[in-house]
C-alpha positions as CSV (number, residue, x, y, z in Angstrom):
1,M,19.2,-20.8,14.4
2,L,16.7,-21.9,17.1
3,N,14.2,-19.2,16.1
4,K,14.4,-20.4,12.5
5,V,13.5,-23.9,13.6
6,K,10.6,-22.7,15.8
7,W,8.8,-20.7,13.1
8,R,9.1,-23.6,10.7
9,L,7.7,-26.0,13.2
10,K,4.9,-23.6,14.0
11,L,3.9,-23.3,10.3
12,I,3.7,-27.1,10.0
13,K,1.7,-27.4,13.2
14,D,-0.7,-24.6,12.1
15,K,-1.2,-26.3,8.7
16,I,-2.0,-29.6,10.3
17,F,-4.6,-28.0,12.5
18,L,-6.2,-26.1,9.6
19,K,-4.9,-22.6,10.6
20,E,-3.3,-22.0,7.3
21,P,-6.1,-22.2,4.7
22,Y,-4.5,-20.0,2.0
23,V,-1.4,-22.1,1.3
24,Q,-1.0,-25.6,-0.2
25,W,1.3,-28.1,1.5
26,S,3.7,-28.2,-1.4
27,S,4.1,-24.4,-1.4
28,L,4.5,-24.3,2.4
29,L,7.2,-27.0,2.4
30,N,9.0,-25.4,-0.5
31,D,9.0,-22.1,1.3
32,I,10.3,-23.3,4.7
33,L,13.0,-25.4,3.0
34,S,14.2,-22.6,0.7
35,K,17.0,-20.1,1.3
36,H,15.6,-16.6,1.3
37,L,18.0,-14.2,-0.3
38,E,18.3,-10.5,0.6
39,I,16.9,-8.1,-2.1
40,S,19.4,-5.8,-3.6
41,I,19.1,-3.5,-6.7
42,N,21.2,-0.7,-8.0
43,L,19.8,2.6,-7.0
44,V,21.6,5.8,-8.0
45,I,21.3,8.5,-5.3
46,E,21.9,12.2,-6.1
47,E,21.8,15.2,-3.8
48,Y,19.0,17.6,-4.3
49,D,18.8,19.9,-1.3
50,Y,19.0,19.7,2.5
51,R,15.7,17.8,2.7
52,F,15.6,15.5,-0.3
53,V,17.6,13.2,-2.6
54,I,16.8,12.1,-6.1
55,V,16.6,8.4,-6.6
56,R,17.1,6.8,-10.0
57,F,15.9,3.2,-10.6
58,P,17.2,0.6,-13.1
59,D,14.2,1.3,-15.4
60,D,14.9,5.0,-15.5
61,S,12.2,6.0,-13.1
62,K,13.1,9.0,-11.0
63,L,11.6,9.9,-7.6
64,F,12.4,12.3,-4.8
65,W,12.9,10.9,-1.3
66,P,13.3,12.5,2.2
67,K,16.9,12.2,3.4
68,N,15.9,11.1,6.8
69,F,14.0,8.0,5.6
70,N,15.7,4.6,4.9
71,I,16.3,4.1,1.2
72,K,15.8,0.3,1.5
73,T,12.0,0.8,1.3
74,L,12.4,1.9,-2.3
75,E,14.4,-1.3,-3.2
76,Y,11.6,-3.5,-2.0
77,T,8.9,-1.5,-3.7
78,F,10.7,-1.4,-7.0
79,V,11.0,-5.2,-7.0
80,E,7.4,-5.7,-6.0
81,L,6.2,-3.6,-9.0
82,N,8.6,-4.9,-11.6
83,T,8.6,-8.7,-11.1
84,E,6.0,-11.5,-10.9
85,N,5.5,-10.6,-7.2
86,P,2.2,-11.1,-5.2
87,H,2.4,-7.4,-4.3
88,N,2.4,-6.3,-7.9
89,Y,-0.7,-4.3,-8.7
90,F,-0.2,-4.8,-12.4
91,Q,-1.1,-8.5,-12.2
92,F,-4.7,-7.2,-12.1
93,Y,-4.7,-3.7,-13.5
94,Q,-3.8,-2.4,-16.9
95,P,-4.1,1.4,-17.1
96,D,-6.3,3.1,-19.6
97,K,-5.9,6.6,-21.0
98,N,-9.3,7.6,-19.7
99,D,-8.9,6.3,-16.2
100,I,-9.2,8.5,-13.1
101,V,-7.2,6.8,-10.3
102,F,-7.2,7.4,-6.6
103,D,-3.9,6.4,-4.9
104,V,-4.7,6.1,-1.2
105,G,-1.5,5.7,0.8
106,A,1.0,6.6,-2.0
107,C,4.2,6.5,0.1
108,E,7.0,7.1,-2.4
109,G,4.6,7.3,-5.3
110,L,6.1,4.6,-7.5
111,F,2.7,3.1,-8.5
112,S,1.4,6.5,-9.6
113,Y,4.7,7.2,-11.3
114,K,4.4,4.1,-13.5
115,I,0.9,5.0,-14.6
116,K,1.1,8.8,-14.8
117,D,1.5,8.9,-18.6
118,K,-1.1,6.1,-19.2
119,V,-4.2,7.5,-17.4
120,S,-6.2,10.7,-17.4
121,K,-5.7,11.9,-13.8
122,I,-4.4,10.7,-10.4
123,F,-5.5,11.8,-7.0
124,I,-2.8,11.1,-4.4
125,F,-3.5,10.8,-0.7
126,E,-0.6,10.7,1.8
127,P,-0.6,11.8,5.5
128,I,3.2,12.1,6.0
129,Q,4.2,15.7,5.2
130,N,7.8,14.8,4.3
131,L,6.6,12.3,1.7
132,V,4.1,14.9,0.3
133,G,7.0,17.3,-0.1
134,A,8.9,14.6,-2.1
135,L,5.8,13.7,-4.1
136,K,5.2,17.3,-5.1
137,L,8.8,17.3,-6.6
138,T,8.4,14.0,-8.3
139,F,5.1,15.0,-9.9
140,K,5.9,18.7,-10.4
141,Y,5.2,18.7,-14.2
142,E,2.0,16.6,-13.8
143,I,0.7,18.9,-11.1
144,E,1.3,21.9,-13.4
145,M,-0.6,20.1,-16.1
146,D,-3.5,19.2,-13.7
147,K,-2.9,15.5,-14.2
148,V,-1.9,14.8,-10.6
149,K,-3.4,16.3,-7.4
150,I,-1.8,15.6,-4.0
151,F,-3.5,15.8,-0.7
152,N,-1.7,15.8,2.7
153,F,-4.2,13.7,4.8
154,G,-5.3,10.1,5.2
155,L,-8.6,8.6,4.4
156,G,-10.6,6.6,6.9
157,N,-14.0,6.2,8.5
158,E,-14.3,9.6,10.2
159,N,-13.2,13.2,9.9
160,I,-10.5,14.3,12.4
161,D,-8.4,17.4,12.0
162,K,-5.6,16.4,14.3
163,L,-4.6,12.8,14.8
164,E,-1.3,11.3,15.9
165,F,0.6,9.4,13.2
166,Y,3.6,7.2,13.8
167,I,6.4,7.3,11.2
168,N,8.8,4.3,11.1
169,T,11.9,6.0,9.7
170,E,13.6,2.6,9.2
171,V,10.7,1.0,7.2
172,I,8.6,3.9,6.1
173,G,6.0,1.6,4.5
174,V,4.8,0.4,7.9
175,S,4.1,3.9,9.2
176,S,0.5,4.1,10.5
177,F,-2.1,6.0,12.6
178,S,-1.6,3.1,15.1
179,N,1.6,2.7,17.1
180,R,2.6,-1.0,16.7
181,K,4.2,-2.1,20.0
182,N,6.2,-4.9,18.3
183,I,8.3,-2.4,16.4
184,D,11.5,-0.8,17.7
185,Q,10.2,2.4,19.3
186,S,13.6,4.2,18.8
187,K,12.7,4.2,15.0
188,I,9.3,5.8,15.6
189,E,8.7,9.5,15.0
190,K,5.4,10.9,16.1
191,I,3.7,13.6,14.0
192,V,0.2,15.1,13.9
193,S,-1.8,14.5,10.7
194,S,-5.5,14.4,9.7
195,I,-8.0,12.0,8.2
196,K,-11.3,12.3,6.5
197,T,-13.7,10.0,4.8
198,L,-13.7,9.5,1.1
199,D,-17.4,10.3,1.1
200,S,-16.8,13.7,2.6
201,F,-13.9,14.4,0.2
202,I,-16.2,13.6,-2.8
203,D,-18.9,15.9,-1.3
204,E,-16.3,18.7,-1.2
205,N,-15.2,18.0,-4.8
206,E,-18.4,17.7,-6.8
207,N,-16.5,18.2,-10.1
208,I,-15.2,14.6,-9.9
209,S,-17.3,12.9,-12.6
210,K,-16.0,9.3,-12.1
211,I,-13.5,7.1,-10.4
212,D,-12.2,4.1,-12.3
213,L,-9.7,2.6,-9.8
214,I,-8.9,3.1,-6.1
215,K,-5.6,1.6,-5.0
216,V,-5.4,1.3,-1.2
217,D,-2.3,0.5,1.0
218,I,-2.8,2.0,4.4
219,E,-1.3,-0.4,6.9
220,G,-4.3,-2.1,8.4
221,F,-6.8,0.8,8.0
222,E,-8.2,-0.6,4.8
223,M,-11.5,-1.6,6.3
224,A,-11.8,1.8,8.1
225,F,-11.3,3.5,4.7
226,L,-14.0,1.3,3.0
227,N,-16.5,2.1,5.8
228,G,-16.0,5.8,5.0
229,A,-16.5,5.2,1.3
230,T,-19.9,3.6,1.0
231,K,-21.7,6.5,-0.7
232,T,-18.7,6.9,-3.2
233,I,-18.9,3.2,-4.1
234,E,-22.6,3.4,-4.8
235,K,-22.1,6.6,-6.9
236,Y,-19.1,5.5,-9.0
237,W,-18.7,1.7,-8.6
238,P,-14.9,1.9,-9.0
239,K,-12.6,-1.0,-9.2
240,F,-10.3,-1.6,-6.2
241,L,-6.8,-2.8,-5.7
242,I,-6.5,-3.2,-1.9
243,C,-3.9,-4.7,0.4
244,S,-5.3,-7.7,2.3
245,Y,-2.4,-8.8,4.6
246,H,-1.8,-6.2,7.3
247,K,-4.2,-8.0,9.7
248,P,-4.8,-11.8,9.7
249,D,-8.5,-11.4,9.1
250,D,-8.2,-8.7,6.4
251,Y,-9.0,-11.0,3.5
252,L,-12.2,-12.4,5.0
253,N,-13.4,-9.0,6.0
254,L,-12.7,-7.6,2.6
255,K,-14.4,-10.5,0.9
256,Q,-17.5,-10.0,3.0
257,Y,-17.6,-6.3,2.5
258,F,-17.4,-6.5,-1.3
259,K,-19.9,-9.3,-1.4
260,Y,-22.4,-6.9,0.2
261,F,-21.9,-4.5,-2.8
262,D,-22.1,-7.4,-5.3
263,Y,-18.5,-7.1,-6.4
264,K,-16.5,-9.9,-7.8
265,I,-13.0,-10.4,-6.4
266,K,-9.7,-11.9,-7.3
267,H,-6.7,-12.3,-5.0
268,S,-3.0,-12.7,-5.4
269,K,-0.9,-15.6,-4.2
270,A,-0.6,-16.1,-0.4
271,I,2.9,-15.4,1.1
272,R,4.3,-15.6,4.6
273,F,4.2,-12.7,7.1
274,L,6.0,-13.3,10.4
275,D,4.2,-10.7,12.5
276,G,2.8,-13.1,15.1
277,G,-0.6,-13.3,13.5
278,T,-2.4,-16.4,12.2
279,P,-2.8,-17.3,9.4
280,T,0.8,-16.6,8.6
281,Y,0.2,-17.0,4.9
282,R,-2.1,-14.3,3.6
283,Y,-3.2,-13.1,0.2
284,T,-1.4,-9.8,-0.4
285,L,-3.9,-8.1,-2.7
286,V,-7.6,-8.2,-3.4
287,Y,-8.9,-6.9,-6.8
288,A,-12.6,-6.1,-6.6
289,Y,-14.6,-5.2,-9.7
290,K,-18.2,-5.1,-11.0
């Protein structure tokens, strides 16, 4: 109870001293006085083999998922993409049949799953091998039809063949190339993965004629990704859907970056993140476009 009082008082104090610029007083007070209910949806879980399960969602979506990862991640992701939620990419993006999309940090692949029949082609990038195994099962037909390509590495600002990656098996969505010390280390599994720049990937794949949209959710490495993508931006001028909440200064850094390239931006509603950083209320998504 004491902790609940403390964080509420801190938010009020920070707002008074102008440390919460992205939230109005009315929204802040409504948030701290409201009851926050636990998310729960009905997922149907079926055995597939010793490594994976099949997960069926209320809208008939079907994904494969590693058995050793917590299923709760999928509940949150489904709600985010199927409600009026600040995390919902579709508040800004409507897929077109001719679109070529890059999904950077695909995780379970639900975003790509929802657009796979509405776009021309999807390039998926995911550094976690177990998730790549699940994604290859989820998109088996699309891979055979050359509509989806999956790559088992991350994208950043340099090319490194072997780099430690920290999997949070409890909340897989916060896994990262950086080991966060404020997370229960008993839930962390360390693996070796690799990263390369988007620019070097494009140099190696000269047959890519255009990129219409790049969706980026890579747990605080968004700016590193962009710094390795400057040539690609100037070649294709893609639209971006990019997460802007993992670090307190992400939004300002993204805003400045896209201003340099003369992009326009929109942002989602600000919501609260209790990770110790200020501002606590942050815009979850930035949509950048020419």
